Every structure is written in C-alpha cells, then in structure tokens.
C-alpha distance (Angstrom), angle and dihedral (degrees) to the residues before:
residue distance angle dihedral
P1 . . .
L2 3.77 . .
N3 3.79 114.4 .
Q4 3.81 106.6 -123.5
D5 3.81 94.3 -160.1
V6 3.80 93.2 53.5
M7 3.79 91.3 50.3
K8 3.80 91.5 49.4
G9 3.80 88.4 56.1
F10 3.83 94.3 54.0
Q11 3.80 110.8 124.8
I12 3.78 129.5 -176.3
P13 3.82 103.6 -88.3
K14 3.78 121.9 -121.0
R15 3.76 112.6 -90.7
K16 3.75 123.6 -133.2
E17 3.78 117.6 -141.8
L18 3.82 97.3 -103.1
R19 3.79 135.7 4.0
D20 3.78 120.4 -128.8
D21 3.81 93.6 -102.1
V22 3.83 89.9 56.8
K23 3.80 90.6 47.6
A24 3.82 88.5 51.0
A25 3.83 90.6 51.5
E26 3.82 88.9 49.7
A27 3.81 89.9 51.6
R28 3.83 90.5 49.0
Q29 3.80 89.5 50.8
R30 3.83 92.2 51.5
L31 3.82 90.3 46.2
A32 3.81 92.0 52.0
A33 3.82 91.0 48.8
A34 3.82 90.8 50.0
T35 3.81 91.2 46.6
A36 3.80 89.7 51.3
R37 3.80 91.4 51.2
L38 3.80 91.0 46.5
G39 3.81 91.8 49.1
A40 3.78 91.6 49.6
E41 3.82 91.2 49.3
R42 3.79 92.2 47.4
N43 3.80 91.2 58.2
K44 3.81 95.9 50.2
P45 3.82 121.6 102.6
V46 3.81 114.3 -89.8
V47 3.81 124.0 -143.0
D48 3.80 117.6 -167.7
V49 3.80 124.1 -171.6
F50 3.78 113.7 -162.2
G51 3.76 140.0 173.2
T52 3.79 137.6 -177.9
A53 3.78 134.0 -170.9
G54 3.77 127.7 -164.0
L55 3.80 139.9 176.4
N56 3.81 120.5 -135.8
G57 3.74 139.6 -169.8
R58 3.81 120.4 -145.9
D59 3.76 103.6 -169.5
P60 3.85 116.7 117.9
S61 3.78 90.1 -131.4
V62 3.80 113.0 81.9
S63 3.78 97.0 -140.6
E64 3.83 92.6 47.8
S65 3.79 90.6 45.3
V66 3.82 90.4 53.4
D67 3.78 90.9 49.1
E68 3.82 90.8 49.3
S69 3.80 91.6 50.9
W70 3.81 89.4 63.6
S71 3.79 93.1 51.3
G72 3.77 97.7 66.5
D73 3.77 94.3 -131.0
H74 3.80 94.7 125.7
P75 3.83 108.7 34.9
N76 3.78 124.9 167.0
Y77 3.81 127.3 -157.3
T78 3.78 132.6 -165.2
V79 3.78 123.0 -168.1
G80 3.76 124.7 173.6
V81 3.75 151.2 151.7
R82 3.80 121.6 -130.8
M83 3.80 120.4 -165.8
T84 3.80 124.8 -170.4
V85 3.77 116.0 -167.8
P86 3.81 124.7 175.7
L87 3.78 108.4 -130.0
D88 3.80 101.8 -166.6
F89 3.78 95.3 89.0
G90 3.81 94.9 172.4
T91 3.79 92.4 56.9
L92 3.81 90.8 44.8
S93 3.77 90.7 54.0
D94 3.78 91.4 47.6
D95 3.80 91.2 49.3
R96 3.82 92.6 50.6
R97 3.79 91.0 48.0
A98 3.82 91.7 48.4
Y99 3.82 92.6 50.6
S100 3.79 90.6 47.2
Q101 3.80 91.5 49.7
E102 3.83 91.3 49.4
A103 3.80 89.4 54.2
V104 3.82 91.4 48.4
A105 3.81 91.0 48.0
A106 3.80 91.2 51.4
E107 3.82 90.4 49.3
I108 3.81 91.0 50.9
A109 3.82 90.7 47.4
Y110 3.81 90.2 51.1
R111 3.81 93.0 48.9
R112 3.79 89.8 48.7
T113 3.82 91.0 50.4
V114 3.82 90.5 51.4
F115 3.80 90.3 47.5
E116 3.82 91.7 48.8
H117 3.82 89.5 46.8
D118 3.81 92.3 54.4
R119 3.80 93.3 41.1
L120 3.79 92.1 51.0
W121 3.82 91.8 48.7
N122 3.81 91.8 50.0
D123 3.81 91.7 45.6
L124 3.81 93.2 48.0
T125 3.81 94.1 47.9
K126 3.81 90.5 49.1
R127 3.81 92.2 47.4
F128 3.81 90.9 45.5
N129 3.80 92.7 55.0
E130 3.82 92.3 44.9
T131 3.81 91.8 47.2
Q132 3.79 91.9 49.8
K133 3.84 88.3 54.6
R134 3.81 90.4 47.7
L135 3.81 89.6 50.2
A136 3.79 91.9 53.2
L137 3.80 89.3 49.0
A138 3.83 91.2 47.4
R139 3.80 89.7 52.9
K140 3.79 91.1 51.5
I141 3.81 91.3 48.7
E142 3.81 90.6 49.1
A143 3.79 91.4 49.7
A144 3.83 90.5 49.1
Q145 3.82 91.8 48.8
K146 3.81 90.9 48.9
E147 3.79 91.3 49.3
K148 3.79 90.6 47.8
L149 3.83 90.5 50.3
E150 3.82 93.0 49.3
Y151 3.80 90.8 49.2
E152 3.80 90.9 49.5
R153 3.81 90.8 49.8
L154 3.79 89.1 52.1
R155 3.82 89.8 51.3
H156 3.82 89.6 47.9
R157 3.82 91.6 53.9
R158 3.78 88.3 52.3
G159 3.79 90.1 49.8
R160 3.80 96.0 -112.8
S161 3.85 97.8 114.2
T162 3.79 139.6 44.4
T163 3.80 131.4 -116.3
F164 3.81 88.2 -117.9
Q165 3.82 89.5 61.7
I166 3.83 90.4 50.7
V167 3.82 92.2 50.1
Q168 3.80 91.4 47.2
F169 3.81 92.5 49.6
E170 3.84 90.3 46.7
Q171 3.82 88.7 54.7
E172 3.79 90.7 49.4
N173 3.81 90.3 49.3
A174 3.84 90.9 49.6
A175 3.82 90.2 48.9
A176 3.83 89.7 51.9
Q177 3.80 90.2 50.2
L178 3.78 91.1 49.0
S179 3.80 90.9 49.4
R180 3.81 90.3 51.4
I181 3.80 92.0 49.4
R182 3.81 91.2 49.8
V183 3.79 91.2 51.4
Q184 3.81 90.5 46.9
A185 3.82 90.0 52.8
E186 3.80 89.5 50.0
V187 3.83 90.7 50.9
L188 3.82 90.5 50.5
N189 3.82 91.3 47.3
I190 3.82 93.2 50.5
F191 3.81 91.4 43.9
A192 3.83 90.4 52.1
Q193 3.81 90.0 51.3
L194 3.79 90.8 49.2
K195 3.81 89.5 53.5
T196 3.83 89.2 60.9
F197 3.81 87.7 71.0
G198 3.79 89.1 78.7
S199 3.76 106.9 -92.0
D200 3.79 118.8 157.7
Q201 3.80 92.7 -156.8
C-alpha cells in the first residue's frame, strides 16, 4: 500500500542545469559546427613549400662512390612550391553551403531541446502542484464518503435505512477510493519524471 504520509511530504526536487539529453544535443551541435569548419578548410586551396638535400658520390666504383657521398663534395638540393587548388567552384560552393546549413540545423535542434527541457520542467512542476491539491481533495472526498457510509450502516442497524442505500454508498466509497488511487499514481508518475531532471533527493 502507498504510504500517505510519505506522499504528503513529496516536494519538487532540485533541478540541475541540464539533463543528459540536453547535454548530448549540445555536444551534437558543437560536433556539427566543428565538422562544418573542417569541411570548409578541406576545400580551401593548399600551398606546400618543400625542400630536400642529398649527398652523392660520382665515382664509377660503388665503394668509392659511397665514400664520396659522405664527404659532401657532390651535394644536390631541391626546393619547391606545390599548390593544390580545387577547380570545381560550383561544387565547392555547394559543399560550403551544406556544411553551414548542417551547423545551423544542429544549433536550431539544440535550442529546441533546451526550450523543450524548460517547457517540460515548467509543465511538470505546475502539474505536480495541481495534482497534489487534487490528491488532498480526493482524500477529503474519500473520508466524507467513508463517514457517510458508516452513518448509513448505523441507520441500517437501527432499521431506518435499506440495504440498497448501503450498497449504493459502498459503491460511492469505492469510487472515491479509486479516484484517490488514480491521483496518487499520477503524483508518483509526475514525481518520477521530475527526478529525471537530475535531482539527488
């Protein structure tokens, strides 16, 4: 059975700044922005400057040639500039636009997740307070129905009421109990949802 006193003591739990699903949306947004920057950088022209130096031997004999290569008498040097430029400018423009739009879409999705997070918290706290009031009212109605039933049973024992009245009042009492149990279940459901916002209570 549900403990009435424990449920009366339920308070709205403390809320952490962001739930894990919102943090995941934030990470996806940062990833999309980084991917967009990486895609834009990948499509830019690349200029490489390079240089090499080598030592050679020129003697027809292999052993003498190897010995000469260590002397530094016949060096060779190569210096150059290599430039890579994508030439399909239409595709480049489309790629940049696509990466930019992906970043914007991730930002919008993140903002929507934050908005939904706040809206859900506000909705749950409002519903929790309203449901707690309904639970208190359901308890009062149940107590009144029980008192009414007991009084009718007393009248029946004295011969001043009918069995039909007793059965009808028992049904009304059972309906009041069922209503209270439903409201209690709703309070527990809302409280469980509030706990997903990161409370350690």
